[in-house]
C-alpha positions in Angstrom: 89.2 8.3 -4.7 85.5 7.6 -3.9 84.1 9.9 -1.2 82.3 7.0 0.5 85.4 5.0 1.5 88.3 5.4 3.8 91.7 6.4 2.2 94.2 3.6 1.9 98.0 3.4 1.8 97.7 3.1 -2.0 95.8 6.4 -2.2 98.6 8.1 -0.3 101.2 6.6 -2.5 99.2 7.7 -5.6 98.9 11.2 -4.2 102.7 11.6 -3.7 103.8 9.6 -6.8 105.8 7.0 -4.9 105.3 3.3 -4.1 103.1 2.0 -1.2 106.3 0.5 0.2 107.9 3.9 0.4 104.8 5.3 2.2 105.0 2.4 4.7 108.7 3.0 5.3 108.0 6.7 6.1 105.0 6.0 8.4 106.7 3.1 10.3 110.1 4.7 10.3 111.7 1.4 9.3 113.7 2.2 6.2 115.4 4.9 4.2 113.5 7.9 2.8 114.6 11.4 1.9 113.5 14.4 4.0 111.6 15.7 0.9 109.7 12.3 0.4 108.9 12.2 4.1 107.5 15.7 4.0 105.3 14.9 1.0 104.0 11.6 2.4 103.0 13.3 5.7 101.3 16.1 3.8 99.3 13.6 1.8 98.4 11.7 4.9 97.0 14.9 6.5 95.2 15.9 3.3 93.5 12.6 2.7 92.8 11.9 6.4 94.6 8.5 6.2 94.7 6.4 9.4 97.2 3.6 9.5 95.8 0.2 10.4 97.9 -0.4 13.5 96.2 -3.7 14.3 97.1 -5.1 10.9 100.6 -3.8 11.1 101.2 -5.3 14.6 99.8 -8.7 13.5 102.1 -8.6 10.5 105.3 -7.9 12.4 104.3 -10.0 15.4 104.2 -7.2 18.0 101.6 -6.0 20.5 99.1 -3.3 19.8 99.3 0.0 21.6 96.1 -0.7 23.5 94.9 -1.9 26.9 91.8 -4.1 26.9 89.5 -3.7 29.9 86.4 -5.9 30.6 84.0 -4.6 33.2 80.5 -5.9 34.3 78.5 -2.7 33.8 79.3 0.4 31.9 76.6 2.3 33.8 78.0 1.7 37.3 79.8 4.8 38.5 82.4 2.7 40.4 83.6 1.0 37.3 83.5 4.2 35.4 85.9 5.8 37.9 88.2 2.8 37.8 88.3 3.0 34.0 89.0 6.7 34.0 92.0 6.2 36.3 93.4 3.4 34.2 93.1 5.5 31.1 94.8 8.5 32.8 97.7 6.3 33.8 98.3 4.4 30.6 97.9 7.4 28.4 101.3 8.7 29.6 102.8 5.6 28.0 101.1 6.1 24.7 98.6 3.4 25.2 94.9 3.7 24.4 92.1 2.1 26.6 89.6 -0.2 24.9 86.6 -1.2 27.0 83.7 -3.6 26.9 80.9 -4.8 29.2 80.5 -8.5 30.1 77.1 -7.9 31.9 78.5 -10.3 34.5 78.1 -13.1 31.9 81.1 -15.5 31.7 80.5 -16.3 28.0 80.3 -12.7 27.1 83.4 -12.0 29.1 85.3 -14.8 27.2 84.2 -13.4 23.9 85.4 -10.0 24.8 88.8 -11.2 26.0 89.2 -13.3 22.9 88.6 -10.2 20.7 91.1 -8.2 22.7 93.7 -11.0 22.4 93.1 -11.2 18.7 94.2 -7.6 18.3 97.2 -8.3 20.4 96.5 -5.8 23.2 99.6 -4.8 25.3 97.7 -5.4 28.6 94.5 -7.3 29.5 92.4 -6.2 32.5 89.3 -8.1 33.6 86.7 -7.7 36.3 85.8 -11.5 36.5 82.3 -12.7 36.1 80.9 -15.2 38.5 81.4 -18.7 37.0 84.1 -17.6 34.6 87.2 -19.8 34.2 90.4 -17.9 33.2 92.7 -20.9 32.6 92.5 -20.1 28.8 94.7 -17.1 29.5 97.6 -19.1 30.9 99.4 -19.4 27.5 99.2 -15.6 26.9 100.2 -14.9 30.5 103.2 -17.2 30.2 104.2 -15.5 26.9 104.5 -12.2 28.7 101.1 -10.6 28.4 100.3 -8.6 31.6 96.9 -9.8 32.9 95.4 -8.0 35.9 92.1 -8.8 37.7 90.2 -6.0 39.2 87.7 -5.8 42.1 87.5 -9.6 42.2 90.1 -12.4 41.9 89.9 -14.6 38.8 89.7 -18.4 38.7 92.2 -20.8 37.1 95.0 -18.3 36.6 97.7 -17.1 38.9 98.1 -13.4 38.1 98.0 -10.0 39.7 94.7 -8.8 41.3 93.7 -5.5 42.8 90.8 -5.5 45.2 89.2 -3.4 48.0 89.3 -4.3 51.6 85.8 -5.6 51.4 85.7 -7.7 54.6 87.4 -5.1 56.8 85.4 -2.3 55.4 82.0 -4.0 56.0 83.1 -5.0 59.5 83.9 -1.3 60.2 80.6 -0.1 58.9 78.5 -2.6 60.9 80.6 -2.0 64.0 79.8 1.7 63.6 76.0 0.9 63.7 76.5 -1.4 66.7 78.3 1.5 68.5 75.2 3.6 68.0 73.0 1.1 69.8 71.7 -1.1 67.0 71.3 -4.8 67.7 69.1 -5.8 64.7 70.9 -4.8 61.6 69.7 -5.9 58.1 72.2 -6.8 55.4 71.1 -6.1 51.8 73.7 -7.7 49.5 74.3 -8.2 45.8 73.5 -11.1 43.5 74.5 -13.7 42.8 75.4 -14.9 46.3 78.6 -16.5 45.0 79.9 -13.0 44.0 83.3 -12.5 45.7 82.5 -8.9 46.9 79.1 -10.0 48.3 80.7 -13.0 50.1 83.5 -10.8 51.6 81.2 -8.1 52.7 78.8 -10.5 54.3 81.7 -12.1 56.1 82.6 -8.6 57.5 79.0 -8.1 58.6 79.1 -11.5 60.5 82.5 -10.7 62.0 81.2 -7.4 63.5 78.2 -9.2 65.0 80.4 -11.9 66.5 82.8 -9.4 67.9 79.9 -7.6 69.6 78.4 -10.9 70.9 75.3 -10.5 68.7 73.6 -13.5 67.1 73.6 -13.9 63.3 69.9 -13.9 62.2 69.5 -15.3 58.7 66.1 -13.5 58.4 67.9 -10.2 58.4 70.0 -11.1 55.3 68.5 -10.5 51.9 69.9 -9.9 48.4 69.1 -7.8 45.3 70.8 -7.0 42.1 69.3 -3.7 41.1 67.6 -0.6 42.6 64.1 -1.9 42.3 65.0 -5.2 43.9 66.7 -3.4 46.8 63.6 -1.3 47.4 61.5 -4.5 47.5 64.0 -6.2 49.8 64.0 -3.2 52.2 60.2 -3.3 52.3 60.3 -7.0 53.3 62.9 -6.4 56.0 60.9 -3.5 57.5 57.8 -5.7 57.4 59.2 -8.3 59.7 57.6 -8.9 63.1 60.9 -7.8 64.7 62.3 -5.5 62.0 65.9 -4.2 61.8 66.6 -0.7 63.2 69.5 -0.3 60.8 70.5 -1.4 57.3 73.8 -2.1 55.7 73.8 -1.8 51.9 76.2 -4.2 50.1 76.9 -1.7 47.3 76.0 1.7 45.8 73.1 0.4 43.6 71.5 -1.4 46.6 71.9 1.7 48.6 69.9 3.7 46.1 67.1 1.2 46.4 67.1 1.4 50.2 67.1 5.2 50.2 64.2 5.2 47.8 62.1 2.8 49.9 62.8 4.7 53.1 61.9 8.0 51.4 58.7 6.5 50.0 57.7 5.4 53.5 58.9 8.7 55.1 61.1 6.6 57.4 63.8 8.6 59.1 64.1 6.3 62.1 66.2 3.6 60.3 70.0 4.0 60.2 71.7 3.3 56.9 75.3 2.7 55.9 76.3 1.8 52.4 79.4 0.0 51.1 80.7 2.3 48.3 79.9 6.0 47.9 76.8 7.3 46.1 76.6 10.5 44.0 75.0 13.4 45.9 75.2 11.4 49.2 75.9 14.6 51.0 72.8 16.2 49.6 70.5 13.7 51.2 68.8 14.4 54.5 70.4 13.0 56.5 73.6 12.6 54.5 74.5 9.0 53.7 77.2 7.5 55.7 79.4 5.2 53.6 82.3 2.8 53.6 84.0 4.4 50.6 86.1 2.4 48.2 88.8 4.2 46.2 88.2 3.4 42.6 90.8 5.9 41.4 93.5 4.1 43.4 92.3 0.7 42.3 92.5 1.8 38.6 95.9 3.5 39.1 97.4 0.5 41.0 96.1 -1.9 38.4 97.6 0.2 35.6 101.0 0.7 37.2 101.2 -3.0 38.1 100.5 -3.9 34.5 103.0 -1.3 33.2 105.7 -2.7 35.5 105.0 -6.1 34.0 105.5 -4.6 30.6 108.8 -3.2 31.7 110.0 -6.7 32.7 108.8 -7.3 36.3 108.8 -11.1 36.6 108.1 -11.3 40.4 105.4 -13.6 41.7 101.8 -12.7 41.1 100.3 -10.8 44.0 97.0 -9.5 45.3 97.0 -5.8 46.2 94.3 -4.7 48.7 93.2 -1.0 48.5 91.9 0.2 51.9 88.4 1.6 52.4 87.4 4.4 54.7 84.3 5.2 56.7 82.8 8.6 55.8 80.3 9.8 58.5 77.5 11.9 57.2 74.5 11.3 59.5 72.5 8.3 58.3 74.7 5.8 60.1 74.6 7.8 63.3 70.9 7.6 63.7 70.5 6.0 67.2 68.6 2.8 67.8 65.1 3.5 69.3 64.6 2.7 72.9 63.1 -0.8 73.5 
């Protein structure tokens, strides 16, 4: 066997002196083989480093692969990393392997990834939907029994299970906390695009808190950014207003980093800040960052257990499961509003 290629089923058969069909029967445990032959085949597999092509086998016999396909928007976002780890920990106990890809929030790229996962007959498909994506193409697979679960955001064009955070209630709690500390002009720095489900829900929570407190909604205090640099620039614009906000609500963890950076650059410690979603080393900041914390581990675990239940035969109606958020007080959100 050449050293520069992967060993094949035929190589194992040649090593043992049996047919490739006999090797296949031993590896797949789907036919008779003596204990001696089985021992020899497994020894040859170990010696040659042979890896069965599970995808090819599953396509041949018409069965699912032993994998879970997960599409997320950004591999570098700690939130989605935590969700993926939790999914992997949960499905591993069932002998399933997690495969993951990034859509970069592009619906075409998302579709290409899901098509690749479907081509290899994944046992479960999980997707964080991109803005503008249409998931009606998954109806046939869903009807045929493939568990499909949407994460963080609901999908479009497909009735299936979704697991989301309590975005609206969490944002309302965070903004109400700022109002309770005397703030009346509160800036909202949200994500882009503005059609993004989480951005819309969190802005709705922001507006609900203002309305509950009898405060007007001022469009000039609402601004959006999609990365840390953009959030820094947005913060600078808000603080440069003739009547600037005394507090800022960050729509996600990436936005929060941009806000913190801009405030530190300007040596501003008089502006209260609350972020939706936790930030690494938030407690090490001065003051510590107050956050509305999501529970990515629970989101991942819930999505995985829901999908596994579907694999086990659960045919109940599709449902949306909402995972609660919690307010973690660390100091930045408790900065009192300056006397006017």
